[in-house]
N, C-alpha and C positions, 0 to 999 in steps of 0.2 A: 227490211232492216235499214235504219237511218245511218247515213255517213256523216261524221263529224268533221267539219272543215275548220282549219285553224290557219290564220295568217302567220307570216314569218315573225312578225312582232309578237304575236301571242306565244308562238313556240319559244321564242328567245326569253319572253318573260317567264314562261313555265320552267325553262332550264335553269334561269337565274334563281327562281324561287326554290327549285329543287337543290341547287348548290348551297343556297343559304341555309336550308334546312339540314343538309348533310354535314355542313361544317360546324364543329363545336370546339371551344377551347380545350375542353377536357380531352377529347380524342386527339386534337392536334398535339397536345403536350404529352401524350402517353409514351412516346419513345424517349422522352427526356425526363420522365418521373424519377426523382431522386437526384437530379442535377442540381448543383449549387452554383449560383452566379453571384458576382460581386459588382456592386454599384457605388459610385461616389455621389453623396448627397451633401447639401449645404445645410447649415443651422438656420433655416428660414421656414416660413409657414408652409410653402408649397411642398417641401420635402416632409415635413411633419404630417401633412395631409396624406401623402403617399404611404407613409409608414403606418398610419391608421388603417388604410385599405389593404395593405400587403397580405394580411391573414386570409382574406378572401381569395386572392390569387393563389397563394400557396396551397390552400385547401383544395381548390378546383383543379390545380395542375400537378401537385406533387413536386413542383420546382421550388427550391429554397432560394430566397433573395437575401443575401448578406449586404450590408451597406456600411460605408465608412463616412462619418460626418466630419466635414472640414470647414474652416473659415473660407470664405470666397478667396481671399488673397493668397491662400496656400493651395488651392485646388488645381490650377493649371500646372503648377510645378510638380504636384504629386502625380498627376496623370502622365505628364511628359516623361518623367523619370521611370514610371512604370512601363510605358510604351517602349522606351529605348532599351529597357532591361528585360523585356519580354515577360512582364510580371503577371498580376492576377486580376486586373480590371477587365470586366466583360461588358458592362453597360457604361458607355461613355457619356459623360456630362460635357456638353460643348457650348460655350458661350457664343454669343453672336459674333464676337471678334476673333474666336479661335477656329472657326469652321474652315478658313482657308489653310491655316497651318496644319490642322489635323488631316484634312482631306489630301492636301498636296504631299504630306508625309506618309500617306498610305496607312494610317492608323485606324481609319474607319472603313467598314464594309458598305459598299453601295447597297441601298435598301431594296433595289430591284432584285437582288439575290433572294429576298424573302417575299416581296410583293408579287413576283412572277411564279412563286411556287404555290400551287393550289392547296397543298397540305398545310401550309403555314400562313397563308394570306386569308384573313377573315373577309368574306364578301362584303361585310358592312364597314370595311376600313374607311372608305370615303375620304380620300385625301383632299378633295375639294371642299370638305367640310371644315377645314382649318381656315382661319383668316389668311388670305393670300400673302400679306406682308410678313406673317410669322413663318409660314412654310418656305417662303423665298429667303428671308433673311437668316433664319436660324438653322434650317435643315438643308439648304441647297448651296452647292458650290460648283461653278463651271457647268451649270445645267444638269448636274447629277444630284440626286436625293441621297443624303447621308443620315438624316435624322429627323424625328418627328418632334414638333414644338411641345415643349414641356416647361411649366413654371415661367411663363412669358409675362411681361409687364409693359405698361406705358408708364411714363412719369406722370404723376398727378400732383395736384395741389391739395394737401391735407391742411385743414385749418380749424382753429378753436372758435366756433361760432359765438361763444359766450364772451371771449376776449374781444372779438371784433364788435360785438353788440355794445359792450361797455365803452368802446372807443368811438361809438357813433356810426358803425358800419352795419348794414343789413345784408351785405353780400360780400364775397371775396373780391380781390382785385382782378379785373379782367385782363390787364396788361402788366408787363413788367415795370413800365414807367409809373403806373398807379401805385404798384407795390413800393416802389422807391419814394416817390414824391408825396403821397397822401397817406398811405398806411404805415410806412416805416416810422416817421416821427411820432405818430399818435400811439403806436403800439410798443415803443421802446422807452421804458421808464421803470424806475424802482426795481432794478435787477431783472426785469423781464425784457424780452427782445421780440421784434417783429418776425424775424425769419432766421432759419438755420439752413445752411447749405453744406451737406456732408462733403469734406474736402481733404480727408486723410491721404497722405502721400501713398501712391500706388494706383491701382485701377480706379479707386474711388475718386482720387484727385483728377486723373486724366479723363475719365468718362463721365462721372457723376457730377463734377464740378466744372472743370475746364471746358469740356465740349458742350455742356448744357447751355452755356452763355454765348456760344458762337452762332448757332443756327437761327435763334429768334431774331437776331439783329442782322441777318443776311450773310453772316460770315461762314467760314468752313476751314477744315484743316488743310485741304488741298484744293487747288484750282483745276481747271479742265486739262492742263498740261502735266498734272501730277506733281506740280511744284507747290511749295508752301504758300498758303493763302493767308497766313496769320498776320502779316503786316498790312493787309488791306484795310480800308477805312472801316468796313463792316465788321471784320473780326476784331479790330482794335476797339470799336465801339462796345462790343460785347464784353471784352476783357476789362475795359475801363469801368463799365457798368458794374461788374462783379466787385471791383476794388471799392467803388463808391458805396456799394450795398453793404459792405462789411461793417459799416458803422451801426447797422441795425441788426447785426448778428452777435451772438455770444463771444466773449473773449475766448481764444483758443479754438476757434472754429477750424483751423487747419489740422486739428487733431480729431475732428469729429468723423467717425465712420457712420454706417447706416444706423447701428444700434444707438449711438449717442444722439443722432438726429431725431430718430423716432421717439426715444425716451424723452428728449426735451420737449417735444410737443405733448406726449402722453402725460407728462407730469406738470404741464402748465407753465413751463419755463420760456417757451416761445409760442408765438401765435400761428405760425405757418411754416410748412416745410414743403419742398418738392421732392417726392419720394416715389418708389416704385409701388404699383398697385397691390403687389403682394403683401405689403405691410398693413393692409386694411384690417386683416384679422388680428394683428397685434394691437392695433389702436382701438378696436372695439372690445377687447377682452378685459373685463374688469380686474383680472389678475395682474395685467401689465400696463393698464391705462386708467387714468382718472377722468378721461374726457366724457364718457357716458353719452348723453344727448347733445353734448357740445361739439361732437365731431362733425365737421363738414368735409365734403369732397367735391373737387371740380377738376377740370382740365388744368394743365399748367397755364400760366398767363401767356398772352400773345405778345409778340415783339413786333418790331417794324416789318419783319418778313412774314408775319402771320403766326398761326398756331404751329409751333415746331417743337413738340414735346420730346423728351428723351424716350428712347426705345431700348428695352433690355430684356434679358431672359436667356433661355437655354433650349437645346434640343437634346434628346436621348438617341444615341446611336449605338452600334454594335462594334466592339473592338475586333480588329483583324487578327490580334495575337491570341484570341480565345480559340479554343477547340471547336469543331464543327457543332458538336452537341451544345456547348455553351453559347455559341452564337445563335443557334436556333431557339434555345430557351430564352436567351436575352431578348431576341425579337418578339417572342410571344409576350413577355412582360411588357416591353415598350409599346406594342400594339395595344395591349389591354389597358394600361394606365393612361394612355392618351386617347382612348376611344371615345366616341360619342356616347356610348352607353355608360361610361364611367365619368363623364364630364360633370354631371350634377352632383354625384357623391363627392367628387373631388373638390368642387366649389364649396359644398356644404361642410367639408372637413377643413376648409381654410385655404385652398389653393386657388389659382387663377388659371382657368382652362383656356386653351387656344382654339377651342371649337366655337363656331358661330352659333350653332343651334341652341346651346344652353342659355345664351343670353337673350333668346327670344321667349324664354319661359317667364310668364308674368310673375310667378312666385319668386323666381330668382331675382328679377329686376326690382321688385318691391322690397326684398329683404336686404339686398347688398347695394350700398350707395355707390361703390366703386364701378359698378357695371356701366352705367350710362357714360361717364367720362372716358372710361377705358375704351369702350367700343367706338366712341366718337374719335378718339385719338387714332386707333388702329385703322379705322375706315377713312380717316382724313389724309392718309399717306404720310405717315411719320417718316422723316428722313433716316436712312441708315447712317446716322451721323458719326459713327465710329467705323472707319474703313475695316473691312473684313479680310484684307489680304494677309498672308502668312507672316509678314513683318511687323504686324501691329504690336505684339508683345514687346519688341525692342523699342518701337516708337512710343509705346505707352510709358515706358520707364523714363524716356527723355521728357515727355510732356509732363509726367508726374514730378519730376525733379524741378523743372523750371516753372511749372504752374505753381508749385509750392513756394518757390522763391519769390515769384510775383506777388502772391498773396501776403508774404511776410515783409514785403518791401525791399527785399535784397536785390530785386531786378525790377526795372520798369516794365510796363506791358510791352513797350516797343523792344527793349533789349532782350527780354525773355522771349518774345515771339521770334526775334531774329536768331537767337541761339537754337531754339527749338527747330526752326526751319533749316538751318545749316546742318544740324546733326541728323535730322530726319531725311533730308535729301541725300546725305552721304550714305545712309542705310539703303535707301531705294536705288541709288546709283550702283552700289555694290551688288544689289540683288538683280540688276539688269533691266530695270524698268525704263531707263533712258537710252538704252542702245538697242531696244527691240528684242531683247532676249527673253523678256517676260511680259505677258499680257497684263494690262492695267485693270485687273479685275478688283472690284470693291464689294 
């Protein structure tokens, strides 16, 4: 009789394979069959993609996922009110700049609660399969994981190839300076404009407009001492650039949110926008866009400090206010919708996955023009240009107020920056950042 000898590595591999075969979503969900969980979604392509896929999850698990669709500007307030009142939200949508507030407030369950539970953790979870910058920025706070990346974006340059060609250009601007000095004058005429920068007061103004022009020019909101950096030469250069660029933007640009910016490009009113990669599906949809083969996609233009595109998006986490059954059912949904197995269906339905493997698929790369510039941006070390500390919502309101006043000419870039800095530092002083009571986490 022959003896079979196995190495330790072989035995470990066999055990892992056995565990993977043993685990199934259906069996993991059996104790929670009939449970209803509540999620907050936005009216954006990535959430419409998830809604398309939901019947598959519900049929497999018997778990019902209810969702409330909100405008982005109302979503944080809705969630915070729900958390403080002990309400109904189970699946928490967390923006990159809310993670500190939500985690510090105890509103999110640390995901190790589920990842360390063999009954709930899919052996194929593979946390290392997310782009590192996404897992760190959107899901992690103070070295603890609270959410998995979902609906994540890089800022991209979307442009009308036909308008550029008619103006004598065979490629988009590589730098912000080119956009201003060369492209702007030739593309702004007869009621058409070279560029639109979504700038509506609120988070759109503070993050998508104001902060977007700081980093490429070497500026930032805060310096190494956690004091305002907005009066620095570099930050002022970026803010002045935005003011000068407004002559190539549509009138009323301070009232443009994402929808207005995307629609202006889609309908041929502007030649270029810098917007989130998630809007690619809107711009290629014949029902919402006239662009057709004229749509081009590239990384955002480079500034004097190099390629520093915007970083945006969300994670999905589990609400601490939910019951134990709701928490576990919520985790199973989050794990499923962000999984490597669902990444391709999610992209094909119009979403932007945070998984690396799906973008190695030749069919995906060939079909979706946003893939290459998005991956290049994420791999290039996009700055977390919006501080993630819990005080950001209060500071965002300050930036939005005076950022809007700067654009309207009610404040100069210098006076507006000074007032933002004074008010921002007062918030940080009160929070204890300057007397050592609070760590300077961003």
